[in-house]
C-alpha positions as CSV (number, residue, x, y, z in Angstrom):
1,M,30.4,-32.0,50.0
2,P,27.4,-30.3,50.1
3,A,25.3,-29.1,47.4
4,N,25.9,-25.1,46.9
5,H,22.7,-23.7,45.2
6,D,25.2,-20.5,44.9
7,L,27.4,-21.7,43.2
8,P,27.8,-20.8,39.4
9,L,26.7,-23.3,36.7
10,P,30.0,-23.4,34.6
11,L,32.4,-26.0,35.1
12,Y,35.7,-25.2,33.6
13,S,39.1,-28.0,32.8
14,A,42.2,-26.6,34.1
15,A,43.4,-25.2,31.1
16,Q,40.3,-23.1,30.6
17,V,40.7,-21.8,33.8
18,R,44.5,-21.0,33.2
19,E,43.0,-19.4,29.9
20,L,40.4,-17.0,32.3
21,D,42.9,-15.8,34.7
22,A,44.8,-15.0,31.5
23,R,41.8,-13.3,30.0
24,L,41.3,-11.1,33.0
25,I,45.0,-9.6,32.8
26,A,44.7,-9.2,29.8
27,A,42.1,-7.0,30.1
28,G,43.8,-5.0,32.9
29,M,43.5,-6.8,35.8
30,P,47.1,-7.4,37.5
31,G,48.1,-11.2,38.3
32,F,49.4,-10.1,41.8
33,E,46.1,-8.2,42.8
34,L,43.7,-11.6,41.5
35,M,46.3,-13.6,43.9
36,Q,45.8,-11.0,46.4
37,R,42.3,-11.6,46.3
38,A,42.3,-15.1,46.3
39,A,44.2,-15.1,49.6
40,H,42.0,-13.0,51.0
41,A,39.0,-15.0,50.1
42,A,41.1,-18.3,51.5
43,W,41.7,-16.5,54.7
44,R,38.1,-15.4,54.9
45,A,36.8,-18.8,54.7
46,L,39.5,-19.9,57.5
47,R,38.4,-17.6,59.9
48,Q,35.0,-18.3,59.0
49,R,35.1,-21.9,60.4
50,W,38.0,-21.9,62.6
51,P,38.2,-18.1,64.5
52,Q,39.4,-19.3,67.6
53,A,42.8,-21.7,66.1
54,G,45.7,-18.6,66.4
55,V,47.9,-21.1,64.7
56,L,48.7,-22.0,61.0
57,T,51.1,-24.2,58.8
58,V,50.9,-23.4,55.2
59,L,52.5,-25.9,52.7
60,A,53.6,-24.2,49.7
61,G,54.5,-25.7,46.4
62,A,56.7,-23.8,43.6
63,G,53.8,-22.2,41.9
64,N,50.9,-19.7,41.9
65,N,49.0,-21.7,44.4
66,A,52.4,-21.4,46.6
67,G,52.0,-17.7,45.8
68,D,48.5,-18.1,47.3
69,G,49.8,-20.0,50.4
70,Y,52.1,-17.3,51.4
71,L,49.8,-14.5,51.0
72,V,47.4,-16.2,53.5
73,A,50.6,-16.8,55.8
74,E,51.2,-13.2,55.6
75,L,47.5,-12.0,56.6
76,A,47.4,-14.6,59.4
77,H,50.7,-13.3,60.7
78,K,49.3,-10.0,60.5
79,A,46.4,-11.0,62.7
80,G,48.4,-11.9,65.3
81,W,48.3,-16.1,64.7
82,A,51.4,-18.0,65.0
83,V,52.4,-18.4,61.6
84,R,54.7,-20.4,59.4
85,V,55.1,-21.9,56.3
86,L,56.6,-25.1,55.4
87,A,58.1,-24.9,51.8
88,V,57.9,-28.4,49.9
89,G,59.1,-26.7,46.3
90,A,62.2,-24.2,46.9
91,P,60.9,-20.4,47.1
92,E,64.1,-18.7,45.8
93,Q,62.8,-20.9,42.4
94,L,59.5,-19.2,42.7
95,K,58.7,-16.7,39.7
96,G,56.6,-13.8,39.0
97,D,53.4,-13.3,41.2
98,A,54.8,-16.3,43.2
99,A,57.8,-14.6,43.7
100,S,56.2,-11.4,44.8
101,A,54.1,-13.2,47.1
102,Y,56.9,-14.9,48.9
103,A,58.6,-11.7,49.2
104,A,55.8,-10.2,51.2
105,A,55.7,-12.8,53.4
106,L,59.4,-12.7,54.1
107,A,59.2,-9.2,54.8
108,A,56.0,-9.0,56.7
109,G,57.8,-11.3,59.2
110,V,56.2,-15.1,58.1
111,A,58.6,-18.0,59.0
112,V,59.4,-20.3,56.6
113,E,61.1,-23.0,56.8
114,A,62.1,-25.9,54.1
115,W,59.6,-29.1,54.8
116,S,60.9,-31.9,56.4
117,E,59.2,-35.2,57.0
118,D,60.4,-34.6,60.4
119,A,58.7,-31.3,60.3
120,E,56.0,-30.5,62.9
121,L,52.8,-29.6,61.8
122,R,50.4,-27.2,64.2
123,G,46.8,-25.5,64.2
124,V,45.1,-25.6,60.7
125,L,47.0,-26.8,57.6
126,V,46.6,-25.1,54.4
127,D,47.3,-27.3,51.7
128,A,49.1,-24.7,48.7
129,L,51.3,-27.5,47.3
130,L,49.9,-28.2,43.5
131,G,46.5,-26.5,42.9
132,T,45.5,-26.9,39.3
133,G,48.9,-27.6,38.4
134,L,49.1,-31.6,39.1
135,Q,50.7,-33.3,36.2
136,G,50.8,-37.2,36.6
137,Q,51.8,-38.9,39.7
138,L,53.0,-36.8,43.1
139,R,56.7,-36.2,43.3
140,P,58.2,-38.0,46.4
141,A,58.4,-34.6,48.3
142,Y,55.0,-33.6,47.8
143,A,53.3,-37.3,48.3
144,A,55.3,-37.2,51.8
145,A,53.9,-34.1,52.9
146,V,50.3,-35.1,51.5
147,E,50.4,-38.2,53.6
148,A,51.8,-36.1,56.5
149,I,48.7,-34.0,55.8
150,N,46.0,-36.7,55.9
151,A,48.3,-38.7,58.8
152,S,47.5,-35.0,61.5
153,G,44.5,-35.6,62.4
154,L,44.6,-31.7,62.2
155,P,41.6,-29.2,60.5
156,V,42.5,-28.7,56.7
157,L,42.1,-25.9,54.1
158,A,42.8,-26.5,50.3
159,V,43.5,-23.9,48.1
160,D,41.7,-24.4,44.9
161,I,41.6,-28.1,45.2
162,P,43.4,-30.3,47.0
163,T,46.9,-31.5,46.3
164,G,46.8,-35.1,44.2
165,V,42.4,-34.3,42.9
166,S,42.8,-33.9,38.9
167,A,40.9,-30.6,38.4
168,D,39.6,-32.2,35.0
169,T,38.3,-35.4,36.3
170,G,38.6,-35.7,39.7
171,C,40.5,-38.8,39.4
172,V,43.1,-39.4,42.5
173,A,46.0,-41.0,41.1
174,E,47.9,-42.0,44.0
175,L,46.4,-40.3,46.9
176,A,45.5,-36.7,47.8
177,V,45.3,-34.1,50.5
178,R,41.6,-34.8,52.5
179,A,40.6,-31.7,53.1
180,D,37.8,-30.0,55.5
181,V,37.0,-26.6,53.5
182,T,38.5,-26.5,49.6
183,V,38.1,-22.8,48.5
184,T,38.0,-22.7,44.7
185,F,38.3,-19.3,42.8
186,I,37.2,-17.4,39.5
187,G,36.0,-20.6,37.8
188,L,34.5,-23.7,38.9
189,K,36.7,-26.9,38.2
190,L,35.1,-29.7,36.7
191,G,37.3,-32.1,38.9
192,L,36.0,-31.0,42.1
193,F,32.4,-32.6,41.6
194,T,33.1,-35.7,39.8
195,G,35.4,-39.2,40.4
196,D,36.9,-39.3,43.7
197,A,37.1,-35.9,44.5
198,P,34.0,-35.6,46.5
199,D,35.5,-37.7,49.6
200,W,38.6,-35.5,49.5
201,V,37.1,-31.8,48.9
202,G,34.9,-31.3,51.9
203,E,33.2,-27.8,52.2
204,L,33.6,-26.4,48.8
205,V,34.0,-22.2,49.0
206,F,33.6,-20.2,46.0
207,D,34.8,-16.8,45.3
208,D,34.7,-15.2,42.1
209,L,37.7,-12.5,42.8
210,Q,35.5,-10.0,41.8
211,A,36.6,-10.6,38.3
212,D,34.9,-8.7,35.5
213,P,31.8,-11.0,34.4
214,V,31.9,-9.8,30.8
215,V,35.4,-11.5,30.8
216,V,34.8,-14.6,32.5
217,A,31.6,-15.1,30.2
218,Q,33.7,-14.9,27.1
219,Q,35.1,-18.3,28.3
220,P,33.1,-20.9,27.2
221,C,33.2,-24.0,29.3
222,Q,32.8,-27.6,29.2
223,V,30.2,-28.4,31.5
224,Q,27.5,-26.9,33.1
225,R,26.1,-27.9,36.6
226,L,22.7,-29.1,36.7
227,A,21.3,-26.1,39.0
228,G,19.1,-23.3,38.8
229,A,18.4,-21.9,34.9
230,A,19.8,-25.4,33.8
231,V,17.2,-27.6,35.4
232,P,14.2,-28.0,33.0
233,Q,10.7,-27.3,33.3
234,L,7.9,-29.2,32.7
235,A,5.0,-26.7,31.8
236,P,1.7,-26.2,34.0
237,R,-1.3,-28.4,33.3
238,A,-4.4,-26.9,32.0
239,R,-7.5,-27.3,34.1
240,T,-9.2,-29.4,31.3
241,A,-6.3,-31.8,31.3
242,H,-7.1,-35.3,31.0
243,K,-5.0,-38.6,31.7
244,G,-4.6,-38.9,27.7
245,S,-2.5,-35.6,28.0
246,F,-0.1,-36.9,29.7
247,G,1.5,-39.8,28.1
248,H,1.8,-43.9,28.7
249,V,4.7,-45.1,29.6
250,L,5.3,-48.9,29.3
251,V,7.5,-50.5,31.7
252,I,9.2,-54.0,30.3
253,G,11.0,-56.2,33.1
254,G,10.6,-58.0,36.0
255,D,11.5,-61.7,35.4
256,R,11.3,-64.6,38.1
257,G,13.1,-63.4,41.1
258,F,13.0,-59.7,39.8
259,G,9.2,-58.5,39.9
260,G,10.6,-55.6,42.6
261,A,13.0,-54.2,40.0
262,A,10.2,-53.5,37.8
263,L,7.3,-52.6,40.0
264,L,9.7,-49.5,41.4
265,S,9.9,-48.5,38.1
266,A,6.2,-48.4,37.3
267,E,5.6,-47.2,40.6
268,S,7.9,-44.2,39.6
269,A,6.4,-43.2,36.5
270,L,3.0,-43.2,38.0
271,R,3.8,-40.9,40.6
272,A,6.2,-38.7,38.4
273,G,3.6,-37.9,36.4
274,A,2.7,-40.0,33.5
275,G,-1.0,-40.0,32.7
276,L,-1.1,-43.9,32.2
277,V,1.2,-46.1,33.2
278,S,1.3,-50.7,32.2
279,L,3.7,-53.0,33.2
280,A,4.6,-55.9,31.1
281,T,5.8,-58.6,33.3
282,R,5.9,-62.3,34.2
283,P,2.2,-63.4,35.3
284,E,3.6,-64.7,38.4
285,H,3.8,-61.0,39.4
286,L,0.6,-59.7,38.7
287,G,-0.9,-60.3,42.2
288,A,1.9,-58.4,43.7
289,S,1.2,-55.5,40.9
290,L,-2.5,-55.6,41.7
291,A,-2.1,-55.4,45.2
292,R,0.6,-52.4,45.1
293,L,-0.5,-50.5,42.2
294,P,-3.7,-51.0,41.1
295,E,-3.3,-47.9,39.3
296,V,-1.0,-49.2,36.7
297,M,-1.9,-51.6,34.1
298,C,-0.5,-55.0,34.8
299,Q,-0.4,-57.4,31.8
300,P,1.6,-60.2,32.6
301,T,3.7,-61.4,29.5
302,E,4.8,-65.0,28.6
303,S,5.2,-64.6,25.1
304,T,6.7,-62.1,22.8
305,Y,3.1,-62.7,20.7
306,Q,1.8,-60.3,23.8
307,L,3.7,-57.6,23.7
308,P,3.6,-55.6,20.2
309,G,-0.3,-54.8,20.9
310,L,0.9,-53.3,24.2
311,C,3.6,-50.9,22.6
312,E,1.8,-50.0,20.0
313,H,-0.7,-48.0,22.7
314,A,2.3,-47.3,24.4
315,D,4.2,-43.3,24.2
316,V,7.3,-44.3,25.7
317,L,9.1,-47.4,26.8
318,V,11.0,-48.1,30.0
319,A,13.2,-51.5,29.4
320,G,15.6,-53.3,31.8
321,P,14.5,-53.2,35.6
322,G,14.8,-57.1,36.2
323,L,14.8,-57.7,33.1
324,G,16.9,-60.9,33.0
325,Q,19.2,-61.8,30.4
326,R,18.1,-65.3,29.5
327,S,15.4,-66.1,26.7
328,W,12.5,-64.1,28.1
329,G,14.2,-61.1,28.8
330,R,16.1,-61.0,25.1
331,S,12.9,-61.6,23.2
332,L,10.9,-59.3,24.9
333,L,13.6,-56.3,24.5
334,S,13.6,-57.3,20.8
335,V,9.9,-56.6,20.2
336,A,10.9,-53.1,22.3
337,L,13.9,-52.6,19.7
338,A,11.1,-53.3,17.0
339,S,8.3,-51.1,18.1
340,G,10.0,-47.5,17.1
341,R,8.7,-45.7,20.6
342,P,11.3,-43.6,22.2
343,Q,12.7,-46.2,25.4
344,V,14.8,-45.6,28.5
345,W,16.9,-48.7,29.0
346,D,18.5,-49.7,32.2
347,A,19.8,-52.5,33.9
348,D,19.8,-55.8,32.1
349,A,18.8,-54.2,28.2
350,L,22.2,-52.7,29.1
351,N,24.0,-55.5,29.5
352,L,22.5,-56.7,26.6
353,L,23.2,-54.3,24.8
354,A,26.9,-54.6,25.8
355,A,26.6,-58.2,24.5
356,G,26.2,-57.5,21.3
357,I,22.6,-59.5,21.3
358,V,20.4,-56.4,20.5
359,E,21.0,-52.6,19.3
360,L,20.1,-49.3,20.4
361,P,17.0,-47.6,19.1
362,G,16.7,-44.3,17.8
363,D,15.8,-41.6,20.4
364,S,16.9,-43.7,23.6
365,V,18.0,-42.2,27.0
366,I,20.6,-45.1,28.5
367,T,21.3,-45.0,32.6
368,P,24.4,-47.0,33.2
369,H,26.3,-47.0,36.2
370,P,29.8,-47.5,35.9
371,G,29.7,-51.0,35.8
372,E,27.9,-51.0,32.9
373,A,28.9,-48.0,31.1
374,A,32.6,-50.2,31.1
375,R,31.1,-53.5,29.3
376,L,29.5,-50.8,26.8
377,L,32.9,-49.3,26.0
378,G,35.0,-52.4,26.5
379,I,37.3,-51.3,29.0
380,A,37.5,-51.8,32.5
381,T,35.3,-49.7,35.0
382,A,38.4,-48.0,36.7
383,E,39.0,-46.6,33.3
384,V,35.9,-44.9,33.6
385,Q,35.9,-43.6,36.8
386,A,39.4,-42.0,36.0
387,D,37.7,-39.6,33.5
388,R,33.8,-39.6,34.1
389,P,33.0,-36.9,31.4
390,A,35.0,-38.6,29.0
391,A,33.0,-41.8,29.6
392,A,29.8,-40.6,29.3
393,L,30.8,-38.5,26.0
394,A,32.2,-41.6,24.4
395,L,28.9,-43.5,25.3
396,A,26.7,-40.6,23.7
397,R,28.5,-40.9,20.9
398,K,28.9,-44.5,20.2
399,Y,25.5,-44.9,21.1
400,Q,23.6,-42.0,19.7
401,A,22.1,-42.1,23.0
402,V,21.4,-39.5,25.8
403,V,23.0,-41.2,28.2
404,V,23.2,-40.8,32.3
405,L,26.4,-42.1,33.9
406,K,25.3,-42.7,37.8
407,G,27.5,-42.5,40.5
408,A,28.8,-39.3,42.5
409,G,28.6,-36.3,40.5
410,S,26.4,-37.6,37.6
411,L,26.9,-36.7,34.5
412,V,24.1,-36.9,31.4
413,A,25.6,-36.1,28.1
414,A,24.2,-35.9,24.1
415,P,25.7,-37.0,21.0
416,D,26.2,-33.4,20.0
417,G,28.4,-32.9,23.3
418,R,26.3,-31.6,25.5
419,L,27.0,-32.1,29.4
420,L,25.7,-31.6,32.6
421,L,26.7,-32.7,36.0
422,C,24.8,-33.0,39.2
423,D,26.3,-32.7,42.4
424,L,23.3,-33.4,44.5
425,G,22.8,-37.0,46.1
426,H,23.7,-38.4,49.7
427,P,25.3,-41.5,50.2
428,A,22.4,-43.2,52.1
429,M,21.3,-43.7,48.2
430,A,24.0,-46.5,48.1
431,T,21.1,-49.0,48.1
432,A,19.3,-51.1,45.5
433,G,16.8,-50.1,43.3
434,L,17.4,-46.7,42.9
435,G,18.1,-47.1,39.7
436,D,15.0,-49.0,38.7
437,V,13.1,-45.5,40.4
438,L,15.3,-43.4,37.9
439,A,14.7,-45.2,34.8
440,G,10.7,-45.0,35.2
441,L,11.0,-41.4,36.2
442,I,13.0,-40.7,33.1
443,G,10.2,-42.4,31.1
444,A,7.5,-40.5,32.9
445,L,8.7,-37.2,32.1
446,R,9.2,-38.1,28.3
447,A,5.7,-39.4,28.3
448,Q,5.0,-35.7,29.6
449,G,6.7,-33.8,26.2
450,L,10.4,-33.2,27.1
451,D,12.9,-34.5,24.9
452,A,15.3,-36.8,26.1
453,F,17.8,-34.8,26.8
454,D,15.9,-32.6,29.6
455,A,13.9,-35.4,30.2
456,A,17.1,-37.1,31.4
457,A,18.7,-34.0,33.1
458,L,15.2,-33.1,35.0
459,G,14.9,-36.8,36.1
460,V,18.7,-37.3,37.2
461,W,17.8,-33.8,39.1
462,L,14.4,-34.6,41.2
463,H,16.2,-38.4,41.6
464,A,19.4,-36.6,43.5
465,G,17.5,-34.4,45.0
466,A,14.8,-36.5,46.4
467,G,17.9,-38.5,47.7
468,Q,19.5,-35.8,49.6
469,R,16.5,-34.7,51.5
470,E,15.5,-38.6,52.3
471,G,19.3,-39.2,52.6
472,A,19.4,-36.4,56.1
473,L,17.7,-38.9,57.9
474,G,20.6,-41.2,58.1
475,R,21.0,-45.1,56.5
476,G,18.4,-47.8,55.6
477,L,17.0,-45.6,52.6
478,A,14.7,-47.6,50.4
479,A,14.6,-46.9,47.1
480,S,10.6,-46.6,47.2
481,D,11.0,-43.6,49.9
482,L,12.3,-41.8,47.1
483,I,9.2,-41.9,45.0
484,P,7.2,-39.7,47.1
485,A,10.0,-37.2,47.7
486,I,10.4,-37.2,44.0
487,R,6.1,-36.4,43.5
488,Q,7.2,-33.4,45.9
489,L,10.4,-31.7,44.5
490,L,8.6,-31.8,41.6
491,Q,5.6,-30.1,42.5
492,E,7.9,-27.4,44.3
493,H,10.0,-27.1,41.1
494,A,7.4,-27.3,38.5
495,P,3.9,-26.6,39.9
496,C,0.6,-28.7,38.7
497,L,-1.1,-25.4,38.1
498,R,0.2,-22.1,37.1
């Protein structure tokens, strides 16, 4: 699903969107007029994407989503397209505005047939089966219709949200319509952006249906997209600035065989603007560090006795990249814990935390992927993915830390309930080392004065945005490719000089 920078920031649950609809109707907007506006928005998107199709099949359910579908069918029929509606839900049982939409379609001459598994699907398919009305598993007739849509190979437009995708979590419990275009209305649904949803939504089109912005603003949102005004800023630098003005990051990691992870994290911190960067790692990695990163102060660290002094001079610690879970990594992490410094924990630091070997210090950021999040919560990875927003908030509350739950639709959660979602990124980012880059980046932003939540939010946005740019070049993205792209994007977003 391509990121759309024109989309609004608030994200809503299905219940919140229903409440928003009710508020608009109570404020004087007739429900049938809202339905007509939704149909016009869907019809515009359909014509823009497939202007020469000329043939339309609408699969309609038994609620307001079906009403939208019947009105789309009416518009297409009046435009001269060959149109028919396959009714999966009995149309005579429709109520209210949906019943009015069905009557309007019939009056216009739209052919409506009962759905059967033998029905032929033709032209562009419109999924008007359930929308946000999904409750649990699909009933057999709806499941059969979804399977037929996906097997048809025909272009598909989903009305509001693809059938089978949870509007709250993005989870697909059984199966879902795989749409080419999804047109959603009034308020963005959280489930469009996370969980399984990005593989099912296709191109996302939003239409506010000319809803009164004052009424919309009165509806509290659950989450915000990490875009526009929600992306934190670094202040410009004074011309008299010096390296001591922008913090000292100490990266702790790189056990034997894992030195590259720590080097990536240190390089990321350096290129993201930290004034000073040190690296505490195995002595075997000194040569590689000096050759690759002469600007980083590499401290060969064999014993924990060497670490307290390094921590004392640092402003922010990044612990975990390549740390390992053996005695060397455990002992270094214990020293970091006792330092009292703000910290970013990733990778094996999180595994040691999940195992109960260490406790998380205050004022920390943790950056788990779904598997690590599952271990930290003591649940299965599938449970994390089934409700990623809930998992991110649960982690933030449990550890009293800012949490970055990585993955498609990365989430940034705070213990006070704040939640941001980043819809940038690219599947080419599915490669090793990107988490090490993100940890170092967040550490550098903290060192430059951002608090834990803002540093995590800006770091996630920069990381995903750079990945989207580099991912456009195709497969073979290496973690180190992101670092110069992050630097460029940071300069565009927050110029070094005013």
